[in-house]
DRENTORKOL-3810 file (N, C-alpha, C; in nm, 4 decimals):
REM DRENTORKOL-3810
@n.u->-2.5362; n.v->7.1438; n.w->-8.9120; ca.u->-2.4935; ca.v->7.1126; ca.w->-8.7830; c.u->-2.5283; c.v->7.2028; c.w->-8.6751
@n.u->-2.5293; n.v->7.1663; n.w->-8.5537; ca.u->-2.5719; ca.v->7.2657; ca.w->-8.4366; c.u->-2.4655; c.v->7.3442; c.w->-8.4198
@n.u->-2.5058; n.v->7.4819; n.w->-8.3538; ca.u->-2.3826; ca.v->7.5380; ca.w->-8.2851; c.u->-2.3157; c.v->7.4980; c.w->-8.1825
@n.u->-2.3214; n.v->7.4377; n.w->-8.0927; ca.u->-2.2339; ca.v->7.3435; ca.w->-8.0403; c.u->-2.1576; c.v->7.2090; c.w->-8.0778
@n.u->-2.1986; n.v->7.1868; n.w->-8.1588; ca.u->-2.1199; ca.v->7.0909; ca.w->-8.2145; c.u->-1.9983; c.v->7.1050; c.w->-8.3071
@n.u->-1.9949; n.v->7.2394; n.w->-8.3325; ca.u->-1.8943; ca.v->7.2781; ca.w->-8.4436; c.u->-1.7447; c.v->7.3013; c.w->-8.3213
@n.u->-1.7661; n.v->7.3586; n.w->-8.2296; ca.u->-1.6674; ca.v->7.3581; ca.w->-8.1384; c.u->-1.6241; c.v->7.2529; c.w->-8.0682
@n.u->-1.7054; n.v->7.1483; n.w->-8.0213; ca.u->-1.6796; ca.v->7.0618; ca.w->-7.9303; c.u->-1.5505; c.v->6.9767; c.w->-7.9681
@n.u->-1.4695; n.v->6.9679; n.w->-8.1032; ca.u->-1.3050; ca.v->6.9074; ca.w->-8.0371; c.u->-1.2205; c.v->6.9896; c.w->-8.0385
@n.u->-1.2979; n.v->7.1309; n.w->-7.9770; ca.u->-1.1508; ca.v->7.2219; ca.w->-7.9612; c.u->-1.0759; c.v->7.1962; c.w->-7.8243
@n.u->-1.1808; n.v->7.1509; n.w->-7.7199; ca.u->-1.1348; ca.v->7.1398; ca.w->-7.5964; c.u->-1.0170; c.v->6.9966; c.w->-7.6204
@n.u->-1.0742; n.v->6.8749; n.w->-7.6881; ca.u->-1.0002; ca.v->6.7753; ca.w->-7.6608; c.u->-0.8626; c.v->6.8162; c.w->-7.7708
@n.u->-0.8874; n.v->6.8527; n.w->-7.8485; ca.u->-0.7565; ca.v->6.9080; ca.w->-7.9279; c.u->-0.6531; c.v->6.9917; c.w->-7.8509
@n.u->-0.7281; n.v->7.0808; n.w->-7.7697; ca.u->-0.6195; ca.v->7.1579; ca.w->-7.6452; c.u->-0.5657; c.v->7.0511; c.w->-7.5536
@n.u->-0.6276; n.v->6.9468; n.w->-7.5041; ca.u->-0.5716; ca.v->6.8787; ca.w->-7.4252; c.u->-0.4650; c.v->6.8039; c.w->-7.4717
@n.u->-0.4715; n.v->6.7640; n.w->-7.6305; ca.u->-0.4184; ca.v->6.6377; ca.w->-7.6849; c.u->-0.2403; c.v->6.7212; c.w->-7.7190
@n.u->-0.2837; n.v->6.8460; n.w->-7.7257; ca.u->-0.1792; ca.v->6.9471; ca.w->-7.8009; c.u->-0.0634; c.v->6.9606; c.w->-7.6207
@n.u->-0.1540; n.v->6.9901; n.w->-7.5228; ca.u->-0.0915; ca.v->7.0037; ca.w->-7.4012; c.u->-0.0276; c.v->6.8391; c.w->-7.3762
@n.u->-0.0981; n.v->6.7009; n.w->-7.3919; ca.u->-0.0290; ca.v->6.5954; ca.w->-7.3756; c.u->0.1193; c.v->6.6037; c.w->-7.4430
@n.u->0.0965; n.v->6.6294; n.w->-7.5991; ca.u->0.2203; ca.v->6.6281; ca.w->-7.6566; c.u->0.3319; c.v->6.7153; c.w->-7.6440
@n.u->0.3239; n.v->6.8304; n.w->-7.5563; ca.u->0.3943; ca.v->6.9000; ca.w->-7.5019; c.u->0.4557; c.v->6.8667; c.w->-7.3855
@n.u->0.3893; n.v->6.7911; n.w->-7.2682; ca.u->0.4671; ca.v->6.7536; ca.w->-7.1888; c.u->0.4980; c.v->6.6299; c.w->-7.1940
@n.u->0.4936; n.v->6.5552; n.w->-7.2826; ca.u->0.5687; ca.v->6.4071; ca.w->-7.3249; c.u->0.6890; c.v->6.4288; c.w->-7.4098
@n.u->0.6778; n.v->6.5088; n.w->-7.4501; ca.u->0.7972; ca.v->6.5892; ca.w->-7.5280; c.u->0.9191; c.v->6.6559; c.w->-7.4976
@n.u->0.8593; n.v->6.7473; n.w->-7.4274; ca.u->0.9239; ca.v->6.8401; ca.w->-7.2810; c.u->1.0100; c.v->6.7207; c.w->-7.1737
@n.u->0.9087; n.v->6.6155; n.w->-7.1646; ca.u->0.9622; ca.v->6.5320; ca.w->-7.0284; c.u->1.0472; c.v->6.4111; c.w->-7.1419
@n.u->1.0533; n.v->6.3942; n.w->-7.2350; ca.u->1.1556; ca.v->6.3487; ca.w->-7.2859; c.u->1.3042; c.v->6.4129; c.w->-7.3085
@n.u->1.3174; n.v->6.5191; n.w->-7.3457; ca.u->1.4200; ca.v->6.5734; ca.w->-7.3644; c.u->1.4456; c.v->6.6203; c.w->-7.2326
@n.u->1.3979; n.v->6.6296; n.w->-7.1259; ca.u->1.4421; ca.v->6.6655; ca.w->-7.0136; c.u->1.5104; c.v->6.5393; c.w->-6.9560
@n.u->1.4498; n.v->6.4254; n.w->-7.0001; ca.u->1.4858; ca.v->6.3011; ca.w->-6.9376; c.u->1.6349; c.v->6.2576; c.w->-6.9686
@n.u->1.6696; n.v->6.2927; n.w->-7.1545; ca.u->1.7560; ca.v->6.2331; ca.w->-7.2094; c.u->1.8809; c.v->6.3319; c.w->-7.2201
@n.u->1.8615; n.v->6.4571; n.w->-7.1895; ca.u->1.9047; ca.v->6.5993; ca.w->-7.2263; c.u->1.9343; c.v->6.6842; c.w->-7.1006
@n.u->1.8820; n.v->6.6801; n.w->-7.0155; ca.u->1.8457; ca.v->6.7785; ca.w->-6.8685; c.u->1.9372; c.v->6.8761; c.w->-6.8451
@n.u->2.0674; n.v->6.8627; n.w->-6.8756; ca.u->2.1378; ca.v->6.9828; ca.w->-6.9022; c.u->2.1802; c.v->7.1024; c.w->-6.9849
@n.u->2.1536; n.v->7.0220; n.w->-7.0989; ca.u->2.1492; ca.v->7.0853; ca.w->-7.2555; c.u->2.0083; c.v->7.1616; c.w->-7.2695
@n.u->1.8511; n.v->7.1031; n.w->-7.2012; ca.u->1.7683; ca.v->7.1320; ca.w->-7.2219; c.u->1.7406; c.v->7.2607; c.w->-7.0865
@n.u->1.7872; n.v->7.2074; n.w->-6.9724; ca.u->1.7597; ca.v->7.3514; ca.w->-6.8508; c.u->1.8726; c.v->7.4716; c.w->-6.9247
@n.u->1.9850; n.v->7.4622; n.w->-6.9975; ca.u->2.0719; ca.v->7.5760; ca.w->-7.0261; c.u->1.9978; c.v->7.6496; c.w->-7.1455
@n.u->1.9088; n.v->7.5964; n.w->-7.2316; ca.u->1.9090; ca.v->7.6416; ca.w->-7.2993; c.u->1.7767; c.v->7.7471; c.w->-7.2389
@n.u->1.6789; n.v->7.7441; n.w->-7.1668; ca.u->1.5944; ca.v->7.7951; ca.w->-7.0967; c.u->1.6270; c.v->7.8966; c.w->-6.9930
@n.u->1.7934; n.v->7.9029; n.w->-6.9323; ca.u->1.8059; ca.v->7.9644; ca.w->-6.8394; c.u->1.8209; c.v->8.1368; c.w->-6.8608
@n.u->1.8448; n.v->8.1713; n.w->-6.9528; ca.u->1.8460; ca.v->8.3404; ca.w->-6.9844; c.u->1.7876; c.v->8.4037; c.w->-7.0887
@n.u->1.7220; n.v->8.5010; n.w->-7.0884; ca.u->1.6348; ca.v->8.5313; ca.w->-7.1594; c.u->1.5474; c.v->8.4469; c.w->-7.2712
@n.u->1.4688; n.v->8.4200; n.w->-7.2026; ca.u->1.3626; ca.v->8.2906; ca.w->-7.1917; c.u->1.1928; c.v->8.3769; c.w->-7.1811
@n.u->1.1834; n.v->8.5093; n.w->-7.1563; ca.u->1.0430; ca.v->8.5429; ca.w->-7.1265; c.u->1.0005; c.v->8.4995; c.w->-7.0220
@n.u->1.0690; n.v->8.4746; n.w->-6.9119; ca.u->0.9838; ca.v->8.4446; ca.w->-6.7729; c.u->1.0011; c.v->8.2678; c.w->-6.7621
@n.u->1.0760; n.v->8.2305; n.w->-6.8441; ca.u->1.0721; ca.v->8.0381; ca.w->-6.8175; c.u->1.1797; c.v->8.0383; c.w->-6.6919
@n.u->1.3022; n.v->8.1776; n.w->-6.6702; ca.u->1.4206; ca.v->8.1346; ca.w->-6.6451; c.u->1.3798; c.v->8.1109; c.w->-6.4407
@n.u->1.2402; n.v->8.1141; n.w->-6.4307; ca.u->1.2254; ca.v->8.1019; ca.w->-6.3072; c.u->1.1586; c.v->7.9653; c.w->-6.2660
@n.u->1.1350; n.v->7.9050; n.w->-6.3769; ca.u->1.0835; ca.v->7.8071; ca.w->-6.4283; c.u->1.1471; c.v->7.7142; c.w->-6.3723
@n.u->1.2966; n.v->7.6952; n.w->-6.4729; ca.u->1.3744; ca.v->7.6067; ca.w->-6.4641; c.u->1.5057; c.v->7.6152; c.w->-6.3596
@n.u->1.4762; n.v->7.7472; n.w->-6.2944; ca.u->1.5734; ca.v->7.7206; ca.w->-6.1832; c.u->1.6148; c.v->7.6914; c.w->-6.0579
@n.u->1.5265; n.v->7.5955; n.w->-6.0186; ca.u->1.5745; ca.v->7.4581; ca.w->-5.9764; c.u->1.6098; c.v->7.3522; c.w->-6.0029
@n.u->1.6279; n.v->7.3305; n.w->-6.1664; ca.u->1.7093; ca.v->7.2401; ca.w->-6.2077; c.u->1.8361; c.v->7.2547; c.w->-6.2604
@n.u->1.8632; n.v->7.3991; n.w->-6.2715; ca.u->2.0240; ca.v->7.4434; ca.w->-6.2294; c.u->2.1037; c.v->7.3599; c.w->-6.2012
@n.u->2.1688; n.v->7.2606; n.w->-6.2513; ca.u->2.3094; ca.v->7.2119; ca.w->-6.1603; c.u->2.2727; c.v->7.0632; c.w->-6.1239
@n.u->2.1570; n.v->7.0608; n.w->-6.1468; ca.u->2.0567; ca.v->6.9272; ca.w->-6.0730; c.u->1.9773; c.v->6.8300; c.w->-6.1722
@n.u->2.0731; n.v->6.7714; n.w->-6.2680; ca.u->2.0138; ca.v->6.6590; ca.w->-6.3937; c.u->1.9394; c.v->6.5895; c.w->-6.2986
@n.u->1.9923; n.v->6.4976; n.w->-6.1774; ca.u->1.8702; ca.v->6.4051; ca.w->-6.1292; c.u->1.7214; c.v->6.4867; c.w->-6.1064
@n.u->1.7477; n.v->6.5892; n.w->-6.0683; ca.u->1.5886; ca.v->6.6527; ca.w->-6.0252; c.u->1.5350; c.v->6.6969; c.w->-6.1500
@n.u->1.5887; n.v->6.7153; n.w->-6.2704; ca.u->1.5332; ca.v->6.7604; ca.w->-6.3743; c.u->1.4794; c.v->6.6525; c.w->-6.4431
@n.u->1.5476; n.v->6.5619; n.w->-6.3961; ca.u->1.5205; ca.v->6.3759; ca.w->-6.4753; c.u->1.3864; c.v->6.3102; c.w->-6.3719
@n.u->1.3651; n.v->6.3441; n.w->-6.2941; ca.u->1.2375; ca.v->6.3293; ca.w->-6.1863; c.u->1.1329; c.v->6.3876; c.w->-6.2614
@n.u->1.1417; n.v->6.5300; n.w->-6.2424; ca.u->1.0364; ca.v->6.6230; ca.w->-6.3025; c.u->0.9930; c.v->6.5848; c.w->-6.4301
@n.u->1.1101; n.v->6.5244; n.w->-6.5454; ca.u->1.0860; ca.v->6.4705; ca.w->-6.6572; c.u->0.9350; c.v->6.3258; c.w->-6.6570
@n.u->1.0173; n.v->6.2639; n.w->-6.5550; ca.u->0.9579; ca.v->6.1315; ca.w->-6.5208; c.u->0.7645; c.v->6.1576; c.w->-6.5433
@n.u->0.7648; n.v->6.2735; n.w->-6.4119; ca.u->0.6551; ca.v->6.3056; ca.w->-6.3790; c.u->0.5659; c.v->6.3393; c.w->-6.4855
@n.u->0.6280; n.v->6.4742; n.w->-6.5904; ca.u->0.6029; ca.v->6.5075; ca.w->-6.7197; c.u->0.5192; c.v->6.4097; c.w->-6.7990
@n.u->0.6131; n.v->6.3081; n.w->-6.8196; ca.u->0.5635; ca.v->6.2340; ca.w->-6.9824; c.u->0.4472; c.v->6.1203; c.w->-6.8751
@n.u->0.4634; n.v->6.0823; n.w->-6.7359; ca.u->0.3315; ca.v->6.0254; ca.w->-6.7171; c.u->0.2048; c.v->6.1083; c.w->-6.7185
@n.u->0.2095; n.v->6.2170; n.w->-6.6351; ca.u->0.1254; ca.v->6.3378; ca.w->-6.6621; c.u->0.0567; c.v->6.3497; c.w->-6.8086
@n.u->0.1661; n.v->6.3364; n.w->-6.9375; ca.u->0.1311; ca.v->6.3619; ca.w->-7.0523; c.u->0.0503; c.v->6.2720; c.w->-7.1229
@n.u->0.1170; n.v->6.1104; n.w->-7.0431; ca.u->0.0593; ca.v->6.0012; ca.w->-7.1495; c.u->-0.1206; c.v->5.9888; c.w->-7.0361
@n.u->-0.1324; n.v->6.0321; n.w->-6.9263; ca.u->-0.2589; ca.v->6.0176; ca.w->-6.8662; c.u->-0.3488; c.v->6.1265; c.w->-6.9387
@n.u->-0.2637; n.v->6.2157; n.w->-6.9119; ca.u->-0.3983; ca.v->6.3305; ca.w->-7.0414; c.u->-0.4549; c.v->6.2742; c.w->-7.1530
@n.u->-0.3332; n.v->6.1828; n.w->-7.2216; ca.u->-0.3351; ca.v->6.1535; ca.w->-7.3733; c.u->-0.4724; c.v->6.0516; c.w->-7.3393
@n.u->-0.4679; n.v->5.9725; n.w->-7.2430; ca.u->-0.5266; ca.v->5.8504; ca.w->-7.2332; c.u->-0.6681; c.v->5.9043; c.w->-7.2091
@n.u->-0.7064; n.v->5.9851; n.w->-7.1393; ca.u->-0.8358; ca.v->6.0745; ca.w->-7.1068; c.u->-0.9203; c.v->6.0875; c.w->-7.2345
@n.u->-0.8324; n.v->6.1116; n.w->-7.3242; ca.u->-0.9126; ca.v->6.1895; ca.w->-7.4713; c.u->-0.9795; c.v->6.0767; c.w->-7.5545
@n.u->-0.9714; n.v->5.9310; n.w->-7.5226; ca.u->-1.0368; ca.v->5.8289; ca.w->-7.5734; c.u->-1.1813; c.v->5.8339; c.w->-7.5694
@n.u->-1.2166; n.v->5.8504; n.w->-7.7241; ca.u->-1.3444; ca.v->5.8747; ca.w->-7.7395; c.u->-1.4262; c.v->5.7615; c.w->-7.7251
END
């Protein structure tokens, strides 16, 4: 096997994992925005800053969730061989 081909699937796999995370996180944010945001509000290793704009704003979190899902699906679609 050629040296470059052994690592060729790594980037698509990383992209696929990112897409899965985006879609899953988006679905949780869409269906359970307050619970999901509350989970990351305190003692979350820096994620507190990321969720701060969504605290007490479930509509904003749902809108962001739709963007996450769309971006995740678009990323996954680009991985077709």
